[in-house]
C-alpha positions in Angstrom: -17.7 -23.6 -16.0 -20.4 -22.1 -13.8 -23.4 -20.0 -14.6 -23.5 -16.7 -12.6 -26.1 -17.9 -10.1 -24.2 -21.2 -9.4 -21.0 -19.3 -9.1 -22.4 -16.9 -6.5 -24.2 -19.7 -4.6 -21.0 -21.8 -4.3 -19.0 -18.7 -3.3 -21.4 -17.8 -0.5 -21.4 -21.5 0.6 -17.6 -21.9 1.0 -15.5 -18.7 0.5 -14.7 -16.1 3.1 -13.8 -12.8 1.6 -11.7 -10.0 3.1 -13.3 -8.1 6.0 -16.6 -10.0 5.4 -19.0 -11.9 7.5 -20.3 -15.5 7.4 -23.0 -15.9 6.2 -22.1 -13.3 3.6 -24.4 -10.2 3.5 -22.5 -7.8 1.3 -23.2 -7.7 -2.5 -20.9 -9.9 -4.6 -20.1 -9.6 -8.3 -18.5 -12.5 -10.2 -15.7 -11.5 -12.6 -14.7 -13.8 -15.5 -12.2 -11.6 -17.3 -10.3 -8.4 -17.2 -8.4 -6.3 -19.7 -6.9 -2.8 -19.5 -9.1 -0.8 -17.1 -12.2 -3.0 -17.5 -13.6 -5.9 -15.5 -15.8 -8.4 -17.3 -18.7 -9.7 -15.1 -20.2 -13.1 -15.5 -23.5 -11.5 -16.5 -21.9 -9.8 -19.5 -21.5 -6.3 -18.0 -18.2 -4.4 -18.1 -17.0 -2.1 -15.3 -14.4 0.6 -15.4 -12.1 -0.3 -12.5 -11.2 2.5 -10.3 -9.5 0.4 -7.7 -6.6 -1.2 -9.7 -7.1 -4.3 -7.6 -6.5 -2.6 -4.3 -4.0 -0.1 -5.9 -1.7 -2.7 -7.4 -2.6 -3.1 -11.1 -0.9 0.1 -12.2 -0.6 -1.0 -15.8 -4.2 -2.3 -16.0 -5.1 -6.0 -16.4 -3.5 -8.6 -18.8 -0.8 -6.3 -20.0 1.1 -8.3 -22.7 4.5 -7.4 -21.4 3.8 -9.0 -18.0 2.0 -11.9 -19.5 4.9 -12.6 -21.8 7.3 -12.5 -18.9 5.2 -15.0 -16.9 4.8 -17.4 -19.9 8.5 -17.3 -20.5 9.3 -18.0 -16.9 6.8 -20.8 -16.4 8.6 -22.7 -19.2 11.9 -22.4 -17.3 11.4 -22.4 -13.6 8.2 -21.9 -11.6 9.6 -22.2 -8.1 12.7 -23.3 -6.2 13.6 -22.8 -2.5 15.6 -19.7 -1.9 17.6 -21.2 0.9 21.1 -22.0 -0.5 19.8 -21.5 -4.1 19.3 -18.4 -6.3 18.0 -17.8 -9.8 18.3 -15.1 -12.5 14.8 -13.6 -11.9 15.5 -12.8 -8.3 19.0 -11.5 -9.0 17.7 -9.2 -11.7 14.8 -8.0 -9.5 17.2 -7.2 -6.7 19.5 -5.3 -9.1 16.5 -3.3 -10.4 15.2 -2.4 -6.9 18.7 -1.2 -5.8 18.9 0.9 -9.0 15.5 2.5 -8.4 15.9 3.3 -4.7 18.3 5.8 -3.2 21.6 4.8 -1.5 22.4 3.4 0.9 19.5 1.0 0.4 21.3 -1.9 -1.3 20.1 -5.1 0.4 16.8 -6.6 -0.7 14.8 -9.2 1.3 12.0 -10.6 -0.9 8.7 -11.4 0.9 5.3 -12.8 0.2 3.0 -9.8 0.8 2.9 -6.3 2.2 2.1 -7.4 5.7 5.0 -9.8 5.7 7.3 -7.0 4.4 6.3 -5.0 7.5 6.9 -8.0 9.8 10.4 -8.4 8.2 11.2 -4.7 8.7 10.1 -4.9 12.4 12.2 -8.0 13.0 15.2 -6.4 11.2 14.9 -3.4 13.6 14.7 -5.6 16.7 17.6 -7.8 15.7 19.7 -4.8 14.8 19.5 -3.4 18.3 19.9 -6.9 19.9 23.2 -7.2 17.9 24.2 -3.8 19.1 23.9 -4.9 22.7 20.7 -2.8 23.2 18.1 -5.5 23.2 15.8 -3.3 25.3 15.1 -1.3 22.2 12.2 -3.4 20.9 9.1 -1.2 20.8 7.8 0.8 17.9 6.5 4.3 17.4 3.7 4.6 14.8 1.2 7.3 13.8 -2.5 7.6 14.7 -4.5 6.9 11.5 -1.9 4.5 10.2 -2.3 1.1 8.6 0.5 -1.4 8.0 -1.1 -4.8 7.5 -3.1 -7.6 9.0 -0.5 -9.9 10.6 0.2 -9.6 14.3 3.3 -7.4 14.3 1.8 -5.2 11.6 -1.5 -4.9 13.4 0.3 -3.7 16.5 1.5 -0.5 14.7 -1.9 0.2 13.1 -4.1 2.8 14.7 -5.1 1.3 18.0 -8.5 3.0 18.3 -10.0 3.9 15.0 -8.2 1.3 12.9 -9.5 -2.1 11.7 -7.6 -4.0 14.4 -8.6 -2.5 17.7 -10.4 -5.7 18.6 -7.1 -7.4 18.9 -5.4 -4.8 21.1 -5.2 -7.0 24.2 -3.3 -9.6 22.2 -0.8 -7.3 20.4 2.6 -6.0 21.5 2.0 -2.5 23.1 3.4 0.2 20.9 3.6 4.0 21.1 1.6 6.3 18.9 2.3 9.9 17.8 -0.5 12.2 16.7 -1.8 12.0 13.2 0.0 14.6 10.9 -2.4 17.6 11.1 -0.9 19.7 8.3 -2.2 18.8 4.8 0.1 18.2 1.9 -0.6 21.6 0.4 -0.9 23.7 3.6 1.8 26.0 5.1 4.1 24.4 7.6 3.5 25.4 11.2 6.0 25.7 14.0 5.6 23.2 16.7 4.0 20.6 14.5 6.6 18.0 15.6 6.6 18.8 19.3 4.6 15.8 20.4 6.5 13.5 18.1 9.8 14.7 19.5 8.6 14.4 23.1 7.7 10.8 22.5 11.1 10.1 20.9 13.0 11.9 23.6 11.2 10.1 26.4 11.2 6.6 24.9 14.3 6.5 22.8 15.9 3.9 25.0 13.1 1.4 24.3 12.3 2.3 20.7 13.7 0.1 17.9 12.1 2.1 15.1 9.5 4.6 14.0 7.2 3.3 11.2 5.2 5.6 9.0 3.4 5.6 5.6 5.2 8.5 3.8 2.9 11.3 2.6 -0.3 9.2 2.3 -1.9 7.4 5.2 -3.8 4.8 3.0 -6.3 2.4 4.5 -6.3 4.5 7.6 -8.2 7.3 5.8 -6.4 8.3 2.6 -4.9 11.3 4.4 -2.3 13.4 2.6 0.2 15.2 4.8 3.0 17.8 4.6 6.4 16.4 3.3 8.2 18.4 6.1 7.0 15.9 8.6 9.3 13.3 7.0 12.2 15.7 6.9 11.8 16.5 10.6 11.3 12.8 11.4 14.5 11.8 9.7 16.4 14.3 11.8 14.7 13.2 15.0 15.4 9.5 14.4 19.1 10.3 13.8 19.2 12.5 16.9 17.6 9.9 19.2 19.2 6.8 17.6 16.0 5.2 16.5 15.6 3.5 13.1 13.0 4.8 10.6 10.9 2.3 8.6 9.0 3.8 5.6 6.0 1.7 4.6 5.7 2.5 0.8 3.6 -0.6 0.1 0.7 1.6 -1.2 2.6 4.6 -2.3 5.6 3.1 -4.2 6.0 2.9 -7.9 4.5 6.3 -8.9 1.2 6.4 -7.1 1.7 9.9 -5.5 3.4 11.5 -8.5 7.0 10.6 -7.5 8.5 7.1 -7.9 8.5 6.8 -4.1 6.6 9.0 -1.7 9.8 9.7 0.3 11.0 11.7 -2.7 8.5 14.4 -1.9 10.6 15.2 1.1 14.0 14.2 -0.4 14.7 11.8 2.6 15.8 8.2 2.8 14.6 5.7 5.4 16.7 3.1 7.2 14.3 0.4 6.0 11.9 0.5 3.1 8.9 -1.7 2.5 7.5 -2.2 -1.0 4.6 -4.3 -2.3 1.2 -4.0 -4.1 2.3 -2.4 -7.5 5.7 -4.3 -7.4 4.4 -6.9 -9.8 1.8 -4.7 -11.5 -0.9 -6.5 -9.6 -0.3 -9.8 -11.3 1.4 -11.8 -8.5 1.8 -11.6 -4.7 5.3 -10.2 -3.9 6.9 -7.7 -1.6 10.3 -6.5 -0.7 12.1 -5.0 2.3 15.2 -3.0 1.7 18.0 -1.7 4.0 21.6 -0.8 3.8 24.5 -3.2 3.9 25.7 -1.7 7.1 22.3 -2.3 8.8 22.2 -5.8 7.4 25.7 -6.6 8.6 24.8 -5.4 12.1 21.7 -7.6 12.1 23.8 -10.6 11.2 26.5 -9.8 13.8 24.2 -10.8 16.6 23.7 -14.1 18.4 21.9 -15.8 15.5 24.5 -14.9 13.0 21.7 -14.4 10.4 18.4 -12.6 9.9 15.8 -15.0 11.3 13.1 -15.0 8.6 12.6 -17.2 5.6 9.3 -17.7 3.7 8.8 -20.9 1.8 7.9 -19.1 -1.4 10.6 -16.4 -0.9 11.9 -15.1 -4.2 9.4 -17.1 -6.3 10.6 -17.0 -9.9 7.2 -16.3 -11.4 6.6 -13.4 -9.1 10.1 -12.0 -9.7 9.6 -12.2 -13.4 6.4 -10.3 -13.2 8.0 -7.7 -11.0 10.9 -7.2 -13.5 8.4 -6.8 -16.4 6.2 -4.4 -14.4 9.2 -2.2 -13.3 10.7 -2.1 -16.8 7.3 -1.3 -18.3 6.9 1.6 -15.8 10.3 3.0 -16.6 9.6 2.8 -20.4 6.4 4.7 -20.1 5.7 8.4 -19.4 4.3 7.5 -16.0 4.9 11.0 -14.4 2.8 12.6 -17.1 0.1 9.8 -16.9 -0.2 10.3 -13.1 -0.2 14.1 -13.4 -3.0 13.8 -16.0 -5.0 11.5 -13.7 -4.6 13.9 -10.8 -6.0 16.8 -12.9 -8.9 14.6 -14.1 -9.7 13.5 -10.5 -9.6 17.1 -9.3 -11.9 18.2 -12.1 -14.2 15.3 -11.9 -14.6 15.1 -8.1 -14.9 18.8 -7.4 -18.7 18.9 -7.8 -19.0 16.6 -4.8 -17.4 19.2 -2.5 -20.6 21.0 -1.6 -23.0 18.1 -1.6 -24.9 17.2 1.6 -23.0 14.8 3.8 -19.6 15.4 2.1 -16.8 16.4 4.6 -13.9 16.7 2.1 -12.7 16.1 -1.4 -8.9 15.6 -1.9 -6.6 14.4 -4.6 -2.9 13.6 -4.8 -1.2 11.8 -7.8 -3.4 9.0 -8.9 -5.6 9.0 -5.7 -9.0 10.7 -5.5 -11.1 10.8 -2.4 -14.6 11.9 -1.4 -14.8 11.8 2.4 -18.3 11.6 3.9 -19.5 12.9 7.3 -20.7 9.4 8.2 -19.7 5.8 7.2 -21.1 4.8 3.8 -23.7 2.1 3.4 -21.8 -0.4 1.3 -24.8 -2.6 0.6 -26.5 0.4 -1.0 -23.6 2.3 -2.6 -21.7 -0.6 -4.2 -24.6 -1.8 -6.4 -25.4 1.8 -7.4 -21.8 2.2 -8.6 -21.9 -1.1 -10.5 -25.2 0.0 -12.1 -23.3 3.0 -13.5 -20.7 0.8 -15.0 -17.8 1.4 -12.5 -16.0 -0.6 -9.8 -15.3 1.5 -6.7 -15.0 -0.2 -3.3 -15.8 2.4 -0.5 -14.8 1.8 3.1 -15.6 3.6 6.3 -16.4 7.2 5.3 -14.4 7.1 2.1 -15.5 6.8 -1.5 -12.2 6.8 -3.2 -10.3 5.6 -6.4 -6.7 4.7 -7.2 -6.9 3.9 -10.9 -4.4 2.3 -13.3 -2.0 4.9 -14.8 -3.2 4.1 -18.3 -6.8 5.2 -17.7 -7.9 7.6 -20.4 -9.7 10.9 -19.9 -13.1 9.7 -20.9 -13.1 6.6 -18.6 -11.8 8.8 -15.7 -14.6 11.3 -16.3 -17.1 8.5 -16.3 -15.6 7.1 -13.1 -15.7 10.5 -11.3 -19.3 11.3 -12.5 -20.6 8.0 -11.1 -19.0 8.6 -7.7 -20.5 12.1 -7.5 -23.9 10.9 -8.6 -24.0 8.0 -6.1 -22.7 10.2 -3.2 -25.4 12.8 -4.1 -28.2 10.1 -4.1 -26.9 8.6 -0.9 -27.8 11.7 1.2 -31.3 12.3 -0.3 
């Protein structure tokens, strides 16, 4: 329809991209197709995609199983309001999510996006305590270095200083923040690691509705991997001080860390669980917030008599069909072995960067590989250099990182890692 130059010119004239300026200054690359782990650019080049569309396309692009499910659904029912109506795709998806997640998580609220799933979780927690006659419990405890989304409630529990949303701090509900988990995933546990967390809970339990954390991996806040015992201790503290625990598994769910859900690393179950991103295999926007029937009944026992949230496109049949296909595909595959192989390949491929000038750290967990720099990366310089090497990697802040699709082969993974190491080496010369 458009030649590449026209496409870019019209994009820059009218479209506002995520975390970008107007007029646009960052490099832009038109995509006209995608298959497997490759993106097809308008100028004919192909790129090995290391980002899986912001971590969501775990099966790669245009997987026939998901495409077939969407085509079948589009011939039957593309959308219907979820108020007072239901449909087979939503029912089956709810059934699958309850089967996959541990008890007592058996109530599923379908939402539009990850940020909305977090908003839903926060509203659930507030309504829960209102219904219990403890409406003063309406604040949240989050972690330094955390990221939970871009909507107003979600922004309020993101890192208030170093996060992307500090500019809005005066407009957000004031929350409490515990120190970032200091002990890495593979380091020995240290006594006293939870002292500040416990002090905050003990002091503010009467005003706290819930604690919200990203289990094991703090994602957009820095790709930081922390010790599973933090979650075990947190579960006990929340029970002791009567505070709900929300686990934000939007980025970590569906196998990304090597377990189906990151909470499994610690063998703990949250009160409320948020899912998104990989839920549909990166094909459609959909998220889910899960809780127990007991929690849901308590929410609905309050003044409103119902949970007060209802997106227009809640339970969209197309998105639900895609999610069913993606989950079934994941369960049919040897995803644990795939993710383990990717972790080994990332460790092997990124290790040469560890001693390069300007590199602060190299770390890997599951299908996540990170090169952390001493200083913020120059996106305008690094992004084109990566594209020139035939890979798509989207650095941010001080991180050059990848979260590839699980089906990525050894050769493509090696090419991806080599390009990252080369570009990082050149960036500090």
